[in-house]
C-alpha positions in Angstrom: 6.9 231.4 130.2 4.5 229.0 129.5 2.3 228.4 126.6 -0.4 225.6 126.0 -1.7 224.4 122.3 -4.5 221.5 121.9 -5.5 219.5 118.7 -8.1 217.1 118.4 -7.1 213.5 118.0 -10.6 212.0 117.1 -10.3 209.1 115.2 -13.1 208.1 112.8 -15.8 205.3 113.4 -14.6 201.9 112.8 -11.2 201.9 114.3 -10.5 199.1 116.8 -10.7 199.9 120.2 -7.8 199.7 123.2 -7.9 198.7 126.8 -10.7 195.6 127.0 -11.1 191.9 125.4 -14.5 190.9 124.4 -15.6 193.4 122.3 -17.7 192.4 119.2 -16.7 195.3 117.0 -14.5 198.4 116.4 -15.8 201.7 117.3 -19.6 202.5 115.8 -19.7 206.2 116.6 -17.9 209.1 118.5 -19.4 210.0 122.3 -17.2 213.2 122.6 -14.0 214.4 121.1 -10.4 213.1 122.1 -7.7 215.1 122.1 -4.1 216.2 122.3 -3.1 219.1 124.9 0.7 220.6 125.2 2.2 222.5 127.6 4.9 224.2 126.9 7.7 225.7 130.0 10.7 228.0 129.2 12.9 229.7 131.5 15.6 231.6 129.4 16.9 228.7 126.9 15.5 225.9 128.8 12.3 224.4 127.2 10.3 221.4 128.9 7.1 220.0 127.8 4.0 217.9 129.2 1.9 216.0 126.4 -1.7 214.7 127.4 -3.2 212.8 125.4 -6.7 211.4 126.0 -5.4 207.8 124.6 -5.2 204.0 126.8 -1.5 204.3 126.2 1.1 204.2 123.4 4.4 202.2 123.0 7.4 203.6 124.4 8.7 203.6 120.3 6.2 206.0 119.8 6.8 208.2 122.4 10.3 208.5 121.5 9.7 209.9 117.5 7.2 212.4 119.3 10.1 213.6 121.4 12.5 213.6 118.8 10.3 215.7 116.6 9.3 217.9 119.7 13.1 218.5 119.9 13.1 218.8 116.0 10.1 221.1 115.4 10.1 223.3 118.7 13.3 223.0 120.3 12.3 221.0 123.2 15.2 218.4 123.9 13.9 215.2 123.8 14.8 214.3 127.6 12.5 217.3 128.9 9.6 215.8 126.8 6.9 214.0 128.9 4.0 212.3 127.1 1.0 210.9 129.2 -1.6 209.2 128.4 -5.2 209.3 130.4 -5.6 205.5 130.1 -9.3 205.9 129.0 -10.5 202.5 128.0 -13.2 204.1 125.6 -10.3 205.3 123.2 -8.8 203.6 119.8 -6.3 200.7 120.2 -3.2 202.9 120.6 -0.4 200.5 121.8 0.7 196.9 121.2 -2.1 195.2 123.7 -2.8 190.8 122.6 -6.3 190.3 121.4 -7.9 193.7 120.9 -7.7 194.4 117.1 -5.1 195.7 115.0 -3.6 199.2 115.5 -4.4 201.5 112.8 -0.3 203.0 112.2 -2.0 205.9 109.7 -4.2 207.1 112.8 -1.1 207.3 115.1 1.1 209.3 112.7 -1.5 211.7 112.7 -1.8 211.7 116.6 1.9 212.4 116.4 1.6 214.8 113.9 -1.1 216.8 115.9 1.0 216.6 119.0 4.2 218.4 116.9 2.1 220.5 115.6 0.6 221.6 118.9 3.7 221.6 120.6 5.2 224.5 117.9 2.1 226.5 118.3 2.6 226.3 122.0 6.5 227.1 122.0 5.2 230.6 119.4 2.5 231.8 121.9 4.9 231.6 125.2 4.0 234.5 128.1 4.7 234.7 131.6 3.1 232.7 134.2 3.7 232.1 137.8 2.1 228.5 139.4 0.2 228.3 142.1 -0.9 224.8 143.9 -3.7 223.6 145.5 -4.4 219.7 146.8 -7.9 218.9 147.1 -10.4 216.3 148.5 -11.5 213.7 145.8 -12.2 210.3 145.6 -13.9 209.1 142.3 -12.1 205.8 143.2 -12.1 202.8 145.4 -9.0 200.3 145.9 -10.4 197.1 143.4 -8.3 194.5 144.9 -11.0 192.2 146.7 -10.3 188.9 148.9 -13.2 186.8 148.2 -13.5 183.9 148.9 -9.8 183.2 149.0 -8.9 184.9 146.3 -7.9 188.3 145.1 -10.7 189.2 142.5 -11.4 193.0 140.7 -13.9 194.2 143.1 -14.0 196.8 145.9 -11.9 196.7 148.8 -12.7 199.9 151.2 -9.7 199.1 153.3 -7.3 199.2 150.8 -4.9 202.4 149.6 -6.2 205.3 147.5 -5.0 208.6 146.8 -7.9 210.9 148.4 -7.0 213.9 146.6 -6.1 215.9 143.4 -3.7 217.8 142.6 -4.9 221.1 141.0 -2.0 223.3 139.4 -3.0 226.5 138.1 -0.2 227.9 135.5 -0.8 231.8 135.4 -3.8 232.3 132.4 -2.4 229.7 130.2 -3.4 226.5 131.1 -5.0 224.1 134.5 -2.9 220.7 135.0 -5.0 218.2 137.0 -4.1 214.9 138.5 -6.4 211.9 140.0 -5.6 208.4 140.1 -8.4 206.3 139.1 -8.9 204.1 136.0 -10.9 205.5 133.5 -13.4 202.5 133.2 -16.4 203.7 133.9 -17.4 202.5 130.8 -17.4 198.6 130.4 -16.4 196.5 127.5 -19.9 196.8 125.9 -19.4 200.0 125.5 -18.4 200.9 121.5 -18.6 204.4 121.4 -15.2 206.8 121.4 -14.9 208.3 125.0 -12.1 210.6 126.6 -14.2 208.8 129.9 -14.5 211.1 133.0 -11.3 212.9 132.4 -12.5 214.4 129.4 -15.7 214.9 130.9 -14.1 217.1 133.7 -11.7 218.5 131.4 -14.6 219.9 129.5 -16.1 221.6 132.3 -12.7 223.4 133.8 -12.1 224.8 130.4 -15.8 225.9 130.3 -15.3 227.5 133.5 -11.8 229.3 133.3 -11.6 229.9 129.3 -8.2 228.0 129.4 -6.9 224.5 128.6 -7.2 222.0 131.0 -5.0 218.9 130.9 -5.3 215.7 133.0 -2.6 213.8 133.8 -3.8 210.3 135.8 -1.9 209.1 138.6 -0.9 205.7 140.0 -4.2 204.4 139.6 -3.3 200.4 138.7 -5.1 199.1 141.7 -8.1 202.0 141.7 -11.3 201.3 139.7 -14.0 204.5 140.0 -16.9 203.8 142.6 -19.5 204.4 139.8 -17.9 201.6 137.5 -20.1 199.6 135.2 -22.2 202.7 134.3 -23.1 204.3 131.1 -22.1 207.7 130.0 -24.5 210.0 132.9 -21.9 208.0 134.8 -19.3 209.4 133.3 -20.8 213.1 133.3 -21.3 212.1 137.3 -18.0 211.4 137.7 -16.5 214.3 135.9 -18.4 216.9 137.3 -17.4 215.5 140.7 -14.1 216.3 139.6 -14.2 219.3 138.0 -15.7 220.3 141.3 -13.3 219.8 143.6 -10.0 221.2 140.7 -12.7 224.6 140.5 -12.6 224.9 144.3 -8.7 224.4 144.3 -8.1 226.9 141.8 -10.0 229.6 144.2 -7.4 228.3 147.0 -4.2 228.0 145.4 -1.3 229.4 146.6 2.0 230.5 145.3 4.7 228.1 144.1 8.1 229.7 145.2 11.0 228.5 143.0 12.7 229.0 139.9 14.3 227.6 137.4 13.4 224.4 134.7 15.2 220.9 134.6 14.7 217.3 133.7 16.2 214.4 134.4 15.5 210.6 133.1 16.6 206.8 134.1 15.6 204.1 131.3 16.2 200.9 133.8 16.3 197.1 133.3 13.4 195.8 135.5 14.0 192.1 136.5 11.6 189.6 134.7 10.2 186.2 136.4 11.3 183.5 134.9 9.0 181.0 133.0 7.6 178.2 134.5 9.0 175.0 133.8 8.5 172.9 130.7 5.7 170.6 131.9 3.3 173.5 133.4 4.1 175.4 130.2 3.0 172.5 127.9 -0.1 172.0 130.1 -0.9 175.6 129.9 -0.6 175.7 126.1 -2.5 172.8 125.8 -5.7 173.8 128.1 -5.9 177.1 126.2 -5.9 175.4 122.4 -8.7 173.3 123.5 -9.8 176.8 124.9 -9.8 178.6 121.7 -10.8 175.3 119.3 -13.9 175.2 121.6 -14.8 178.6 121.0 -14.1 178.6 117.3 -16.3 175.5 117.5 -19.2 177.1 119.5 -18.8 181.0 117.7 -18.0 180.1 114.2 -15.0 180.9 111.9 -17.0 183.9 110.7 -17.1 185.9 114.1 -13.7 187.0 114.1 -13.9 189.1 117.4 -14.9 185.8 119.4 -12.1 184.2 118.3 -9.1 187.5 119.5 -9.0 186.8 123.2 -8.5 183.0 123.2 -6.1 183.4 120.0 -4.2 185.8 122.2 -4.0 184.0 125.1 -2.7 181.1 123.3 -0.3 183.1 121.4 1.4 183.9 125.1 1.4 180.4 126.2 3.3 179.2 123.1 5.6 182.4 123.4 6.2 180.8 127.3 6.9 177.6 126.2 9.0 178.5 123.6 11.0 180.2 126.4 10.6 177.2 128.9 12.2 175.1 126.4 15.1 177.0 125.5 15.3 177.5 129.0 15.6 181.4 129.6 16.5 182.6 133.0 17.4 186.8 134.2 15.0 188.4 131.2 14.6 192.6 131.9 12.2 194.8 130.9 13.1 198.2 130.3 10.9 200.9 132.2 11.7 204.6 132.1 11.1 207.0 135.2 11.6 210.7 134.5 11.4 213.8 136.5 10.7 217.1 135.4 11.0 220.5 137.5 8.8 223.3 136.9 9.5 226.6 138.9 9.3 224.7 142.4 6.7 221.9 141.4 7.9 218.6 140.1 6.4 216.1 138.0 7.6 212.3 137.7 6.8 210.3 134.9 6.6 206.4 134.9 6.1 204.2 132.2 3.5 202.1 133.3 0.3 200.9 135.6 1.7 202.2 138.9 -0.1 200.8 142.2 -1.1 203.6 144.4 1.1 203.0 147.1 3.9 204.2 145.1 2.1 207.9 145.0 1.2 207.9 148.4 5.0 207.1 149.4 6.9 208.9 146.7 5.1 212.1 146.5 5.9 213.2 150.0 9.1 212.1 149.6 10.0 214.7 147.0 12.6 217.4 147.9 10.6 220.0 145.7 6.7 220.3 146.7 4.3 219.9 145.1 5.4 217.0 143.3 2.8 215.1 141.2 3.3 211.4 140.0 2.4 210.5 136.4 1.0 207.1 135.3 1.3 205.8 131.9 4.5 208.3 130.9 6.0 207.6 128.3 5.0 204.4 127.3 3.4 201.9 129.0 4.9 198.4 130.5 2.2 197.0 131.8 1.4 196.6 136.1 4.0 197.8 138.4 2.6 196.0 141.6 5.0 196.4 145.3 6.2 193.4 146.3 3.8 192.5 149.0 1.1 192.3 146.5 2.8 189.4 144.6 1.5 186.5 146.9 -1.8 188.0 146.9 -2.0 187.2 143.2 -5.1 189.0 141.1 -5.5 189.9 137.6 -2.9 192.9 138.2 0.1 190.3 139.0 -1.0 186.7 137.2 -3.3 187.9 134.0 -3.1 191.5 133.0 0.8 191.3 131.8 -0.1 188.9 129.2 -2.0 191.1 127.3 1.5 193.1 126.9 3.9 192.5 125.0 6.5 191.2 127.0 5.6 187.2 127.7 7.0 187.5 131.4 5.8 189.9 134.2 8.2 191.8 136.2 9.2 190.3 139.5 8.8 191.8 142.8 12.5 193.1 143.0 11.3 195.5 140.6 9.9 197.6 143.8 13.4 198.4 145.2 14.9 199.5 142.3 11.9 202.0 141.1 11.8 203.8 144.1 15.4 204.3 144.5 16.0 205.2 140.9 12.8 207.9 141.8 14.1 209.4 144.9 17.5 209.4 142.8 15.5 211.5 140.0 13.5 213.8 142.5 17.0 214.7 144.0 18.8 215.5 141.2 16.0 218.1 139.6 15.8 219.2 143.0 19.2 220.6 142.7 19.8 221.2 139.2 22.2 218.7 138.8 
C-alpha cells in the first residue's frame, strides 16, 4: 500500500541562499517552486516513508525533529523515515554552512510543518501498488576532480568515475521515484533566483507526462558536476529534459520487482576526524586569513556585509582550529548516519553526506536486494565523504570544503572502511528482515 503527497516549500524573496560563498545578496526572486514530497509505504501495520526536498541540505537535528513528528502524526517509526535533499545550490540556506548568511528558522519550521502535513495526507490515501524498476543510461555529469599542473582542481576529468545511469522506480499509479548522481550546480553563485535546478525541471516534465508525483533523490555525486555547469536557466531546462526523457523511457521498460514486506535499519556511527595541525601552523594560517579579511574590509568597506562573509567564515574556522591546536585535541569523531530501507524487493541506502561516486558504483551491486539505490544527502549532511585514495590528491573536496561545515576538522581516510562495512551490514540486515 502506498500514498504520496506534495507541499510547496518555496520561501519568500530576500531569504539567504545556500550552496555558495560569494553571493552579493539574498534571493531576489523565484524562478520555479521548491517542493516537499512524501512517499509512504505500508505492509500490514508496518510503515516507512521517503521524504524528497528541494533543498541544499538539512542539519541532522532538524531531520530528527521531522522524524519524531512523522511518528506522532502519521504513525511512521522515526527510524523508518528517510529524509533526502536534492542538494540544489539555488535554494535557501537551510543548514549550518559558514559564511553564506543567516538561516531563517521560521522558514525551516514551515518546511517541517509541510513535511509532516504531507506525510499525514499520504498516509490517509494509501492504495495498493506494485513496484517496477528500470536502470537507464543517463549521464548529465562528469567527474570534476581534474589534475592540472600538479594540482587537483574542480574541472572536468573525462577519465574519472561517474555513474552513467539513472534509477527509475515506478510505484504503482501513486508515484515515480528517480535518482541520478550529479551536483545541481548548473546555476553558479551569480544566480540569485530560487530554483529546484535540474532535478525540479525533470520532475515537472515527468509529472506532466505521467499524472503522478515524481520524487528525486540524488546519488553519490560529491565528485560529479554537470557537463552544462556555469549556465543559465536554459541549461537547467535542457538538463532536466534530458534526465526526464531517460526516466520516461525507463517507465516504459520497467520490470516487476519481486519481493514482499518492509524493513528498516540504521546506524549512527562515529567517523574519525583528522587531527588539527600543530600550533605554529595553525597560528600562521589564522594570521594569513586575518590579514585577508582585513584587506577585504579595507577594499570593500564595512558597509558591504556580503563581501565580508566568506573571509570572516574562513577566519572563524582558523580561530576554531587554532583553539583545538592550543588545547592539543586529538582523536575526535563525527557522527554519521547510514540507513537502509527495504520496499518489497527494492532497497534504499541513505548516507548523511556528500558521498564520492565510487561508493555508489561499488555498494549498489553488493546489495542482496536488487535494485539498490544509494541516496546521498539523506538524514543530514556532514560534508564530503571521499574514498581513502583521494586524500593524497588533495583538492577542494579534501582540503577546503569541510571548512564550510560546522565540524572544524575533516573526516579521516580511515572512514572509508567503516562506511563500507556498515553499509554492507545494514543492507544484509534489511534483506533478511532482521
